[in-house]
C-alpha positions as CSV (number, residue, x, y, z in Angstrom):
1,M,-16.7,17.2,-20.5
2,D,-19.7,15.2,-18.4
3,L,-18.6,13.7,-15.5
4,V,-20.7,10.8,-13.8
5,E,-19.8,10.4,-9.8
6,N,-20.5,8.0,-7.6
7,V,-21.0,4.9,-9.8
8,R,-20.9,2.1,-7.3
9,M,-19.9,-1.3,-8.5
10,D,-19.5,-4.7,-7.6
11,I,-16.1,-5.8,-7.6
12,D,-16.9,-8.3,-10.0
13,C,-17.5,-6.1,-12.6
14,S,-15.9,-4.9,-14.9
15,E,-14.5,-0.7,-15.6
16,A,-16.7,-1.4,-19.0
17,D,-19.4,-2.7,-16.7
18,A,-19.0,0.7,-14.9
19,I,-18.9,2.8,-18.2
20,D,-21.9,0.9,-19.5
21,E,-23.8,1.8,-15.6
22,A,-22.8,5.2,-16.0
23,R,-24.1,5.5,-19.7
24,R,-27.5,4.2,-18.5
25,R,-27.8,6.3,-15.4
26,S,-27.0,10.0,-17.3
27,G,-28.9,9.2,-20.3
28,K,-26.1,8.9,-22.2
29,P,-27.2,7.4,-25.8
30,P,-25.6,3.8,-26.9
31,G,-22.1,4.2,-28.2
32,S,-21.1,7.0,-26.6
33,I,-17.5,7.4,-25.7
34,G,-17.0,7.0,-21.4
35,R,-13.7,6.6,-19.8
36,I,-12.8,6.1,-15.9
37,Y,-12.0,9.2,-14.3
38,K,-11.5,7.7,-11.1
39,K,-11.5,4.3,-9.4
40,S,-11.6,3.8,-5.6
41,I,-12.3,1.0,-2.8
42,D,-15.2,1.1,-0.2
43,A,-14.0,-1.3,1.9
44,R,-16.2,-0.3,5.0
45,H,-18.2,-2.8,4.8
46,K,-16.4,-5.9,4.4
47,N,-19.8,-7.7,3.5
48,N,-20.1,-5.5,0.4
49,I,-17.2,-4.3,-0.8
50,Q,-17.3,-1.7,-4.1
51,F,-15.2,-0.2,-6.5
52,V,-16.4,3.4,-6.8
53,Y,-15.9,5.1,-10.2
54,S,-16.3,8.5,-11.6
55,V,-17.2,8.4,-15.6
56,S,-16.5,11.0,-18.1
57,F,-18.0,11.6,-21.4
58,G,-17.0,13.6,-24.1
59,E,-14.1,15.3,-24.6
60,D,-11.3,14.4,-22.0
61,E,-10.0,17.5,-19.7
62,K,-6.4,17.3,-20.2
63,N,-5.9,19.1,-16.9
64,E,-2.6,20.3,-18.3
65,P,-0.8,23.6,-16.6
66,P,-1.6,26.9,-18.2
67,N,0.8,28.0,-20.8
68,F,4.3,29.4,-19.0
69,S,4.9,32.9,-19.4
70,Y,8.4,34.2,-20.5
71,G,10.2,37.4,-18.9
72,K,11.9,39.7,-21.4
73,K,15.3,39.6,-19.7
74,A,18.2,37.6,-21.2
75,Q,19.7,35.3,-18.7
76,E,23.5,36.0,-18.7
77,H,24.0,32.5,-17.5
78,R,22.2,29.1,-18.0
79,P,20.0,27.9,-14.6
80,A,21.3,25.3,-12.6
81,I,20.1,22.7,-10.1
82,A,21.2,20.9,-7.4
83,G,19.8,17.4,-7.0
84,F,17.9,15.3,-9.3
85,G,15.3,13.6,-7.3
86,P,11.6,14.6,-7.8
87,A,12.2,18.0,-7.6
88,G,15.1,18.6,-9.3
89,M,14.2,16.1,-12.2
90,F,10.8,17.8,-12.9
91,C,12.1,21.4,-12.5
92,A,15.0,20.3,-15.0
93,L,12.1,18.7,-17.7
94,V,10.3,21.8,-17.6
95,L,13.1,24.3,-17.9
96,A,14.4,22.0,-20.6
97,L,11.1,21.4,-22.6
98,H,11.2,25.6,-22.4
99,G,14.0,26.1,-24.2
100,Y,16.4,27.1,-20.6
101,R,19.2,24.6,-21.1
102,P,19.4,23.6,-17.1
103,I,22.5,22.3,-15.9
104,V,21.8,19.5,-13.4
105,F,24.6,18.8,-10.6
106,E,23.7,15.5,-8.7
107,M,25.6,14.3,-5.8
108,G,25.1,10.5,-5.6
109,G,25.9,8.2,-9.2
110,A,23.7,7.6,-12.3
111,M,21.0,5.0,-11.6
112,D,22.6,2.3,-12.8
113,A,25.8,2.5,-10.8
114,R,23.7,3.5,-7.7
115,E,21.7,0.1,-7.8
116,K,24.7,-1.5,-7.8
117,K,25.9,0.5,-4.7
118,V,22.4,-0.4,-3.2
119,D,22.9,-3.8,-3.7
120,K,26.3,-4.3,-2.2
121,L,24.7,-1.9,1.0
122,F,21.5,-4.6,1.1
123,N,23.9,-7.8,0.7
124,E,27.0,-6.8,2.0
125,G,26.3,-3.7,4.7
126,L,28.8,-1.4,2.2
127,L,27.9,1.7,2.4
128,D,28.4,4.7,-0.2
129,A,27.9,8.1,1.8
130,K,27.1,9.7,-1.5
131,T,25.5,7.0,-3.5
132,N,22.5,4.7,-1.9
133,V,18.7,4.9,-1.1
134,C,18.3,7.9,-0.6
135,F,21.1,9.9,-3.2
136,G,21.6,9.5,-6.7
137,E,19.3,9.6,-9.8
138,G,16.1,9.8,-9.0
139,G,16.3,10.5,-5.5
140,A,14.8,8.5,-2.3
141,G,11.7,8.1,-4.6
142,A,13.4,6.0,-6.8
143,F,14.0,3.6,-3.7
144,S,10.4,3.3,-2.6
145,D,7.2,2.5,-3.4
146,G,6.7,5.0,-5.9
147,K,3.0,6.7,-4.7
148,L,2.1,9.4,-6.5
149,T,-0.6,10.0,-3.8
150,T,-0.6,13.7,-2.5
151,R,-2.7,16.1,-0.1
152,I,-2.2,18.9,-2.7
153,N,-4.8,19.9,-5.1
154,D,-2.7,21.5,-7.6
155,Q,-3.1,22.4,-11.5
156,Y,0.4,20.9,-11.6
157,C,-0.4,17.2,-10.4
158,R,-2.1,16.0,-13.5
159,F,0.8,17.4,-15.8
160,V,3.2,15.3,-13.6
161,L,0.9,12.1,-14.0
162,N,0.7,12.6,-17.7
163,R,4.4,12.9,-17.8
164,F,5.2,9.6,-15.8
165,V,3.0,7.6,-18.4
166,E,4.4,9.5,-21.3
167,F,8.2,7.7,-19.9
168,G,6.2,4.1,-19.3
169,A,3.9,4.6,-16.5
170,P,0.5,2.3,-16.5
171,E,-2.1,4.8,-17.8
172,N,-4.6,3.4,-14.9
173,I,-2.1,6.0,-12.5
174,L,-4.6,8.8,-14.4
175,Y,-7.5,7.3,-12.6
176,Q,-6.3,5.4,-9.3
177,A,-7.4,7.0,-5.9
178,K,-3.9,5.7,-4.9
179,P,-2.0,5.7,-7.9
180,H,2.0,3.9,-7.5
181,I,4.3,2.9,-10.0
182,G,6.9,0.7,-7.9
183,T,10.5,1.0,-7.5
184,D,11.3,-1.4,-10.2
185,K,9.2,0.9,-12.9
186,I,10.0,4.3,-11.6
187,R,13.9,3.8,-12.2
188,I,13.4,3.0,-15.7
189,I,11.3,5.7,-16.2
190,T,13.7,8.1,-14.4
191,K,16.3,7.4,-16.6
192,K,13.8,8.1,-19.5
193,I,13.1,11.4,-18.0
194,R,16.8,12.1,-17.8
195,E,16.7,11.5,-21.6
196,E,14.3,13.8,-22.4
197,I,16.1,16.2,-20.4
198,T,19.3,15.9,-22.4
199,K,17.9,16.0,-25.6
200,N,16.4,19.4,-25.0
201,G,19.5,20.8,-24.2
202,G,20.0,20.2,-20.7
203,E,22.6,18.4,-19.2
204,I,23.3,16.2,-16.0
205,Y,26.4,15.7,-13.9
206,F,26.5,12.9,-11.8
207,D,28.8,12.4,-8.7
208,S,28.8,16.5,-8.4
209,E,28.3,17.9,-5.1
210,I,27.8,21.8,-5.0
211,T,29.9,22.7,-1.7
212,D,30.3,26.3,-1.8
213,I,28.2,29.2,-2.9
214,K,29.2,33.0,-3.6
215,I,26.4,35.3,-3.9
216,N,27.1,38.0,-6.4
217,A,24.7,41.3,-7.3
218,D,24.0,39.8,-10.9
219,H,25.0,36.2,-10.9
220,V,25.9,33.4,-8.3
221,K,28.5,31.3,-8.2
222,F,29.0,27.8,-7.1
223,F,32.0,25.0,-6.9
224,V,31.2,21.7,-7.6
225,N,33.5,18.7,-5.4
226,G,35.5,21.3,-4.0
227,K,37.2,22.5,-7.4
228,E,35.3,23.7,-10.5
229,S,33.1,26.6,-10.3
230,F,30.2,27.7,-12.2
231,M,28.2,30.5,-12.4
232,T,24.2,31.0,-12.9
233,S,21.2,33.3,-13.6
234,G,19.3,31.0,-11.1
235,L,20.3,28.1,-8.3
236,F,17.4,25.4,-7.2
237,L,18.2,23.6,-4.3
238,A,16.4,20.0,-4.9
239,T,18.8,18.3,-2.7
240,G,16.4,16.0,-0.7
241,Q,15.9,16.2,3.0
242,H,18.6,13.5,3.8
243,S,21.6,16.1,3.3
244,P,22.5,18.1,6.2
245,A,25.7,19.4,4.1
246,I,23.6,21.9,2.2
247,Y,22.1,23.3,5.2
248,E,25.7,23.5,7.0
249,L,26.7,25.6,3.7
250,L,23.7,28.0,3.9
251,L,24.0,28.6,7.7
252,K,27.2,29.5,6.9
253,I,26.6,32.1,4.4
254,G,23.7,33.5,6.2
255,F,20.8,31.7,5.0
256,S,17.3,32.3,7.2
257,I,16.8,28.5,8.0
258,A,13.9,27.2,10.1
259,P,13.6,23.9,12.1
260,K,10.2,22.5,12.0
261,A,8.1,19.2,13.0
262,Y,9.1,15.6,11.5
263,S,8.3,11.9,13.1
264,I,10.2,9.3,14.1
265,G,9.3,5.9,15.0
266,F,9.7,2.0,13.2
267,R,8.6,0.0,10.4
268,I,5.5,-2.5,11.3
269,E,5.0,-5.1,9.2
270,H,2.2,-7.5,9.1
271,K,1.7,-10.7,6.5
272,Q,0.1,-9.2,3.3
273,S,-2.6,-11.8,3.7
274,Y,-3.2,-11.1,7.1
275,I,-3.7,-7.4,6.5
276,D,-6.1,-8.8,3.4
277,E,-8.2,-10.6,6.1
278,I,-8.9,-7.4,8.5
279,V,-9.1,-5.0,5.8
280,Y,-11.5,-6.9,2.8
281,G,-12.8,-10.0,5.4
282,A,-14.3,-12.7,3.4
283,Y,-13.1,-11.2,-0.1
284,A,-9.5,-11.5,1.0
285,G,-8.1,-12.8,-2.4
286,H,-10.0,-11.9,-4.5
287,K,-8.7,-11.7,-8.1
288,N,-10.1,-8.0,-8.7
289,L,-9.0,-6.6,-5.6
290,P,-5.1,-5.2,-4.6
291,P,-2.7,-5.9,-2.2
292,A,-5.0,-4.2,1.0
293,E,-3.4,-0.8,2.0
294,Y,-4.6,1.4,5.3
295,A,-4.1,4.9,6.5
296,L,-3.7,5.1,10.1
297,S,-3.7,8.1,12.8
298,H,-4.7,9.1,16.3
299,K,-4.4,12.2,18.3
300,K,-5.5,13.3,21.7
301,P,-6.3,16.3,22.6
302,E,-4.0,19.0,23.0
303,T,-1.4,16.4,22.5
304,R,1.0,14.7,19.7
305,G,-0.3,12.4,17.2
306,V,0.8,9.3,15.6
307,Y,0.0,7.9,12.3
308,S,1.1,5.4,9.4
309,F,2.7,6.8,6.8
310,C,4.4,5.2,3.6
311,M,2.0,2.2,3.8
312,C,3.8,-0.7,1.6
313,P,1.7,-3.1,0.3
314,G,4.0,-6.8,-0.6
315,G,6.8,-4.8,0.0
316,V,10.3,-4.7,2.2
317,V,12.0,-2.6,4.8
318,V,15.0,-1.4,3.6
319,N,18.5,0.2,4.9
320,S,18.5,3.8,4.1
321,S,21.2,4.6,5.9
322,T,23.5,7.8,4.8
323,E,26.2,7.7,7.0
324,Y,28.5,4.9,8.5
325,G,27.8,4.6,12.6
326,A,24.1,5.4,12.0
327,I,20.8,3.3,10.5
328,A,17.8,4.4,9.2
329,T,15.2,2.1,7.4
330,N,12.3,2.6,5.0
331,G,10.1,0.7,2.8
332,M,10.0,-0.5,-0.9
333,S,7.2,-2.1,-3.3
334,Y,7.7,-3.0,-6.4
335,S,4.7,-3.0,-8.8
336,A,3.6,-6.3,-8.4
337,R,3.7,-5.5,-4.7
338,S,3.8,-9.3,-4.6
339,N,6.0,-9.9,-1.3
340,E,5.2,-11.9,1.5
341,N,4.8,-8.9,4.1
342,A,3.1,-5.5,4.5
343,N,5.1,-3.1,5.7
344,A,4.3,0.9,6.9
345,A,6.3,3.2,9.2
346,L,4.5,4.1,12.4
347,A,5.7,8.1,13.6
348,V,5.4,10.2,16.3
349,S,5.2,14.0,15.8
350,I,8.4,15.4,17.2
351,F,7.9,19.3,17.3
352,P,11.0,21.8,17.7
353,E,10.6,22.5,21.4
354,D,11.5,18.4,21.7
355,Y,14.9,19.5,20.8
356,G,15.4,22.9,21.7
357,N,14.0,24.8,18.4
358,N,17.6,25.1,16.7
359,I,18.4,23.9,13.6
360,K,21.7,21.7,14.9
361,N,19.6,19.9,17.2
362,A,16.6,19.3,14.8
363,F,19.5,16.7,12.4
364,E,21.1,15.7,16.0
365,F,17.8,14.9,17.5
366,R,17.2,12.2,15.1
367,K,20.8,11.8,14.7
368,S,21.0,10.1,17.8
369,I,18.6,7.9,17.5
370,E,20.4,6.6,14.4
371,R,23.4,6.2,16.2
372,S,21.6,4.4,19.1
373,A,20.3,2.1,16.7
374,F,23.7,1.3,14.9
375,E,25.3,0.5,18.2
376,I,23.1,-1.5,19.7
377,K,24.1,-4.9,17.4
378,N,27.3,-5.7,16.1
379,K,27.9,-2.2,14.5
380,N,27.1,-3.4,11.1
381,F,23.7,-2.0,10.1
382,T,22.6,-4.5,11.9
383,A,19.0,-3.3,12.3
384,P,17.1,-3.8,16.0
385,V,13.9,-6.1,15.5
386,Q,11.2,-7.0,17.7
387,T,7.8,-8.3,17.6
388,L,5.0,-6.0,18.7
389,G,3.4,-8.2,21.5
390,D,6.9,-8.2,23.4
391,Y,7.2,-4.3,22.4
392,M,3.8,-3.4,24.2
393,G,4.8,-5.7,27.1
394,N,8.4,-4.4,27.7
395,K,10.2,-7.6,27.3
396,T,12.1,-9.7,23.8
397,G,12.3,-13.2,23.3
398,N,9.4,-14.1,21.0
399,L,10.9,-13.3,17.3
400,Q,12.2,-16.7,16.9
401,N,8.7,-18.1,17.2
402,S,7.1,-15.2,15.0
403,P,5.6,-17.2,11.3
404,V,6.3,-13.2,9.9
405,S,10.0,-13.0,9.0
406,P,11.0,-9.5,8.9
407,S,11.7,-8.1,5.4
408,Y,14.6,-6.2,5.8
409,A,17.2,-6.3,3.3
410,G,20.3,-7.4,5.5
411,K,21.0,-8.2,9.2
412,F,18.4,-7.8,11.9
413,A,18.9,-9.0,15.6
414,E,16.3,-9.0,18.4
415,C,16.2,-5.9,20.8
416,D,14.0,-4.4,23.1
417,L,13.2,-0.8,21.3
418,N,11.6,0.8,24.0
419,G,15.0,1.2,25.2
420,L,15.6,3.1,21.9
421,F,13.0,5.9,21.9
422,P,12.4,8.4,24.4
423,G,9.7,7.9,26.7
424,F,7.2,9.9,25.6
425,V,7.5,8.1,22.2
426,N,6.7,5.1,23.7
427,E,4.0,5.9,25.3
428,T,2.5,7.6,22.4
429,L,3.6,5.0,19.7
430,K,1.9,2.3,22.3
431,D,-1.1,4.5,22.6
432,G,-1.6,4.7,19.2
433,I,-1.3,1.3,18.1
434,S,-4.2,0.2,21.1
435,Q,-6.2,2.8,19.0
436,F,-5.3,1.4,15.6
437,D,-6.6,-2.3,16.4
438,K,-10.1,-0.3,17.3
439,I,-10.1,1.2,14.1
440,L,-8.7,-2.1,12.1
441,K,-9.3,-5.3,14.6
442,G,-6.5,-7.2,14.6
443,Y,-4.1,-4.7,13.7
444,L,-2.3,-5.3,17.3
445,H,-1.0,-8.7,16.5
446,E,1.3,-10.1,19.0
447,N,3.7,-11.7,15.8
448,A,4.0,-8.6,14.0
449,V,7.3,-7.2,13.4
450,L,8.7,-4.1,14.3
451,T,12.4,-2.7,12.5
452,A,13.6,0.6,13.4
453,P,14.6,3.5,13.2
454,E,12.1,5.0,11.1
455,T,13.1,8.4,11.5
456,R,13.3,10.3,7.5
457,T,10.0,10.8,7.4
458,S,10.2,14.9,6.4
459,S,12.6,17.3,6.6
460,A,13.5,18.6,10.0
461,A,14.4,22.3,8.5
462,R,13.1,24.7,6.0
463,I,14.7,27.3,4.5
464,L,12.9,30.0,4.2
465,R,11.7,31.7,0.4
466,D,9.0,35.0,-0.3
467,K,6.0,33.1,-0.6
468,I,4.8,34.3,-3.9
469,E,8.0,34.4,-6.0
470,L,9.5,31.2,-4.4
471,F,13.2,32.3,-4.4
472,S,15.0,32.8,-1.1
473,V,14.4,35.4,1.3
474,N,18.0,35.8,1.3
475,C,18.5,35.7,-3.0
476,E,16.1,36.5,-5.5
477,R,18.7,33.9,-7.4
478,I,18.4,30.7,-5.6
479,Y,14.9,28.7,-5.3
480,P,15.2,26.3,-2.2
481,C,12.3,23.7,-3.7
482,G,11.2,20.5,-2.5
483,E,11.1,18.2,0.5
484,G,14.4,19.1,1.2
485,A,13.7,22.8,1.5
486,G,10.6,22.4,3.9
487,Y,7.8,22.7,1.0
488,A,6.6,18.9,0.1
489,G,6.3,15.4,1.2
490,G,6.7,12.6,-1.2
491,I,7.1,12.2,-4.9
492,M,4.3,14.0,-6.1
493,S,4.6,17.3,-4.1
494,S,8.1,17.6,-4.5
495,A,8.0,17.1,-8.4
496,V,4.9,20.0,-8.0
497,D,7.2,22.1,-6.2
498,G,9.8,21.8,-8.7
499,I,7.4,22.8,-11.7
500,K,6.3,25.9,-9.5
501,C,9.9,27.2,-9.0
502,A,11.1,26.6,-12.9
503,A,7.7,28.8,-13.7
504,K,8.7,31.0,-11.4
505,Y,12.0,31.5,-12.8
506,M,10.5,31.4,-16.3
507,E,8.3,34.3,-15.8
508,K,11.2,36.5,-15.1
509,W,14.4,35.2,-17.5
510,E,13.6,35.0,-21.3
511,N,14.4,31.0,-22.6
512,R,17.7,31.8,-24.9
């Protein structure tokens, strides 16, 4: 494959125009077949916004992973997977496609039932603690923007993208610099992946929580819903980052778990049209430009950082709570990204020393903020909301005058968020927002709306595992994987980690 890079085109030009330009620049003969390999937007100069392409000629590199190798030792029992989010889903898919017939146990419900329960939470404030925005088929990623961006550069990334396309995602995710699917489409794709797993000999059980684990010399025995027991030659823990119950269980049986850094903050909403204006300038609203995105970060030397996270163009803020008496928020976009507001998390780094450097406090620190937010108003998942201008000025009263209407799917009430967070969090957030306004002029708009709290940016703990073989340092038959185990952050990296763990299992056992 020949790759022509840095092909810069006016935004009125088409992808076919970009291929023609790459053909001309490289001296390829007329009629030679070119394909878009990568496409991004350069909006640094608002008077000259361009699309930037890489174009490939010749045989496209599939960039599929190398052939998996299989071990020579016969499995005594089928592999089992706890959790059916991105890590568990792709772990199960790879195992099923290679003849290992995995069994999956997901605490939450299947997608159709899950959607109904999430609607009840949004519309009626009725929470199912085991089936919600975070738990159930597809994991938390099914109720998000469906972002597939990642900072990892791994051979399995292309494999994941190709599988998403195979099951219904648009082909442009293969070359977009910031690919996304949208919550509406990723839910459909998730069900198709489930069907592929079962077609290839896998089994998936919903409403099935692993409640105990017994380790034996030649197998792992585990219990589901406190009743039925199963035996496996390999147990994959892909439970996601929102379930402290699995950590409590592992600590009880003596597993090595380390607290880790994470972040807390709130969701900030501007009008999407306003974000378009401050990012694209006079080109805002151009038919060829997608809703504008941003990624902002700031860190003073020798101190903690603040950054934007999971920016959702044309999205909504949702209730991502997992227990009654505590409220958490997240962002979600549909594939069209056509809603009125843009939202993103603004989050401050929390280090283990901030909460006593132990596992219990790692979860308790963020839970205390979630509980405080729940208690502020009505105790029925009413989210605390404040305008940015009021937050910066330590006052309230301007929400009703803001042209930005909170998109939170549920009840909300105006509150002073300064009282919700520790002083160092407020100080860092305010300093960061002031700096962001210098990078993206106009970002600090008094009418922007804040909804709190955002506390689930990443796992608060890491289940320690062997760096090469990826099994737990406490048991060679248990594989902690994905975001919940502390080894990923987002759909793509979680899916890749699930594949890596599956590959290590296959190296050890025969596929029959």
